[in-house]
C-alpha positions in Angstrom: -0.8 9.2 -18.6 -0.6 13.0 -18.0 -4.3 13.4 -18.2 -4.8 10.5 -15.7 -2.3 12.1 -13.3 -3.8 15.6 -13.6 -7.4 14.4 -13.1 -6.4 12.3 -10.0 -4.3 15.2 -8.6 -7.3 17.6 -8.9 -9.4 15.1 -7.0 -6.8 14.7 -4.3 -6.4 18.4 -3.9 -10.2 18.7 -3.3 -10.0 15.9 -0.7 -6.8 17.3 0.8 -8.5 18.9 3.9 -10.0 15.5 4.8 -6.7 13.7 4.2 -4.9 16.2 6.4 -7.3 16.0 9.3 -7.3 12.2 9.2 -3.5 11.9 8.9 -3.0 14.5 11.7 -5.3 12.4 13.9 -3.2 9.3 13.3 0.0 11.2 14.0 -1.4 12.5 17.3 -1.4 9.0 18.7 -4.5 9.8 20.7 -7.0 7.0 21.0 -9.8 9.4 20.2 -8.4 10.4 16.8 -6.0 7.7 15.6 -8.5 5.3 14.1 -9.2 6.9 10.7 -10.5 3.9 8.8 -13.9 5.4 8.3 -12.5 8.0 5.8 -11.7 5.2 3.4 -15.4 4.1 3.4 -16.4 7.7 2.8 -14.0 8.0 -0.2 -15.2 4.8 -1.8 -18.9 5.7 -1.4 -19.2 9.4 -2.2 -22.8 10.4 -2.1 -24.2 11.2 -5.5 -21.1 10.1 -7.4 -21.7 9.0 -11.0 -20.1 5.6 -11.5 -21.0 5.4 -15.1 -19.2 6.9 -18.1 -15.4 7.4 -18.6 -13.3 5.2 -16.3 -11.0 8.1 -15.8 -13.8 9.9 -13.9 -16.1 7.2 -12.8 -13.4 5.3 -10.9 -11.8 8.3 -9.2 -13.0 7.3 -5.8 -10.9 4.1 -6.2 -7.8 6.3 -7.0 -8.6 8.4 -3.9 -8.8 5.2 -1.8 -5.4 4.0 -3.2 -3.7 7.2 -2.3 -5.3 7.4 1.1 -4.4 3.8 2.1 -0.8 4.5 1.0 -0.5 7.8 2.9 -2.3 6.3 5.9 0.2 3.4 6.0 3.2 5.8 5.6 2.0 8.0 8.5 1.5 4.9 10.7 5.0 3.7 10.0 6.5 7.1 10.6 4.6 7.5 13.9 5.5 4.0 15.1 1.9 2.8 15.0 2.3 0.0 12.3 -0.6 -2.0 13.8 -2.9 0.8 12.6 -1.5 0.5 9.1 -2.4 -3.2 9.0 -5.8 -2.6 10.5 -6.7 -0.4 7.5 -5.1 -2.8 5.1 -7.2 -5.6 6.5 -10.4 -3.6 6.5 -13.0 -5.2 4.3 -14.6 -2.8 1.7 -16.8 -3.4 -1.4 -14.9 -4.7 -4.4 -15.2 -2.2 -7.3 -18.7 -2.2 -8.8 -19.9 -5.1 -6.7 -21.4 -5.7 -3.3 -18.8 -8.3 -2.3 -16.3 -7.4 0.4 -12.6 -8.0 0.5 -9.6 -6.7 2.5 -8.0 -3.5 1.1 -4.7 -5.2 0.5 -6.3 -7.9 -1.6 -8.0 -5.4 -4.0 -5.8 -4.5 -7.0 -7.5 -1.1 -7.5 -6.9 0.0 -3.9 -3.4 -1.4 -3.5 -1.7 -0.5 -6.7 -3.7 -0.9 -9.9 -6.5 1.8 -9.8 -8.5 2.1 -13.0 -8.2 5.9 -13.0 -4.5 5.6 -13.2 -4.6 3.3 -16.1 -4.6 0.0 -14.1 -0.8 0.2 -14.2 1.1 -0.5 -11.0 4.2 1.2 -12.5 2.3 4.4 -13.1 0.4 4.2 -9.8 3.6 3.7 -7.8 5.3 6.6 -9.5 2.2 8.7 -8.8 2.1 8.1 -5.1 5.9 7.9 -4.6 6.4 11.3 -6.1 3.4 12.8 -4.4 5.5 14.7 -2.0 6.6 17.0 -4.8 3.0 17.8 -5.8 1.0 17.7 -2.6 2.4 20.6 -0.5 0.5 19.7 2.5 2.5 16.5 3.0 5.4 18.6 4.1 3.6 19.4 7.3 3.5 15.7 8.1 6.8 14.3 6.7 9.0 17.4 6.5 11.3 15.9 3.9 10.7 13.8 0.8 13.2 11.1 2.0 11.3 10.6 5.2 8.1 10.2 3.2 9.7 7.7 0.8 11.1 5.6 3.6 7.8 5.5 5.4 5.8 4.6 2.3 8.3 1.8 1.4 8.2 0.4 4.9 4.4 0.1 4.7 4.6 -1.7 1.4 7.3 -4.0 2.8 4.9 -4.9 5.6 2.2 -5.7 3.0 4.6 -7.8 1.1 5.3 -9.9 4.2 1.5 -10.2 4.8 1.2 -11.5 1.2 3.7 -14.2 1.8 2.3 -15.1 5.2 -1.2 -15.6 3.8 0.1 -17.8 1.0 2.1 -19.8 3.5 -0.9 -20.4 5.7 -2.6 -22.3 2.8 0.2 -24.8 2.3 2.1 -27.2 4.6 5.1 -27.2 2.3 7.4 -24.8 0.5 5.0 -22.8 -1.6 6.8 -21.0 -4.4 8.5 -23.4 -6.8 7.2 -21.7 -9.9 7.6 -18.3 -11.4 3.8 -17.6 -11.5 4.0 -13.9 -10.8 0.2 -13.7 -10.5 0.8 -15.0 -6.9 2.2 -11.5 -6.1 -0.8 -9.5 -5.0 1.0 -6.4 -3.6 2.9 -4.4 -6.2 6.7 -4.4 -5.7 7.6 -1.0 -7.2 9.2 -0.2 -3.8 11.9 -2.8 -4.5 13.3 -0.7 -7.4 14.0 2.3 -5.2 17.6 3.2 -4.1 19.6 1.7 -1.3 19.2 4.6 1.1 15.4 4.4 1.0 15.5 0.6 1.5 17.8 0.8 4.5 15.7 3.5 6.2 12.5 1.7 5.5 13.9 -1.6 6.8 15.1 0.1 10.0 11.6 1.5 10.4 10.0 -1.9 9.9 12.2 -3.9 12.3 12.3 -1.4 15.2 9.3 -3.3 16.5 10.0 -7.0 16.4 6.6 -7.8 18.0 4.9 -6.2 15.0 6.9 -8.3 12.5 5.9 -11.5 14.4 2.3 -10.3 14.3 2.4 -10.0 10.5 2.8 -13.8 10.1 1.6 -15.0 13.5 -1.9 -13.9 12.9 -2.0 -16.4 10.0 -0.8 -19.1 12.3 2.6 -19.2 10.7 5.8 -19.8 12.6 9.0 -17.8 12.1 10.6 -21.0 11.0 8.1 -21.5 8.2 8.5 -17.9 7.1 12.3 -18.4 6.8 11.7 -21.7 5.0 9.7 -19.9 2.3 11.6 -16.7 2.2 14.2 -17.5 -0.4 11.6 -18.9 -2.9 9.5 -15.8 -2.2 12.4 -13.5 -3.1 12.9 -15.4 -6.3 9.3 -14.9 -7.2 9.5 -11.2 -6.3 12.5 -10.7 -8.6 10.6 -12.6 -11.4 7.8 -10.1 -10.9 10.3 -7.2 -11.1 11.9 -8.6 -14.3 8.5 -8.9 -15.9 7.1 -5.5 -14.9 10.2 -3.3 -14.7 12.9 -5.3 -16.5 14.9 -5.2 -13.3 17.6 -7.8 -12.7 18.3 -9.5 -9.3 20.2 -7.4 -6.9 19.7 -4.1 -8.8 
């Protein structure tokens, strides 16, 4: 995986000035600069890019998109603009090597399984979670690694809730009686991080109750139905963790 990491890091360092300007615009909170969804389109359709040949190189734009959506979400959570994070996650972009469109959060390569990082959610989470140590420019935005970790995890928590809400919108009953982990569409690497990170991320997520209600309300789901499905959803999430990370419940 070292070659995958090094190649992706080189690409990110080249794109760093664009990332920094976009993320600074979001953090400013100014209407004129805070909508930075267009950069994701630019990253995924680099003019003149050769999409044939080795996956490691051909699919680097997808890896850039994965990192950008994660950093974008983290900055939005840190700056108390979670609605912007979801606006980008909901943004429809072309599915890899097709002309079909799908929301960012529904595309494996953009949300946690990029081909240029080996299509491994474990490796990809480690890559972005530990990015603060490699991407010096992140210090200008997050100051400390712990702040970065909490914001990134808060964003993925919001995506996890979105995943449940969309499933719940398709069924009138309790929806998760099986251990079919393929139902999980947002990777759950954030659940294996330590307690301090989880507590800080959760505090960040719940400081805006209206945002939480929006996450499921936009699917026409009531708070009661979310509660009704929550325990089964958690069981499914831990089944996913056991399968992918060999993590036991409550650890």
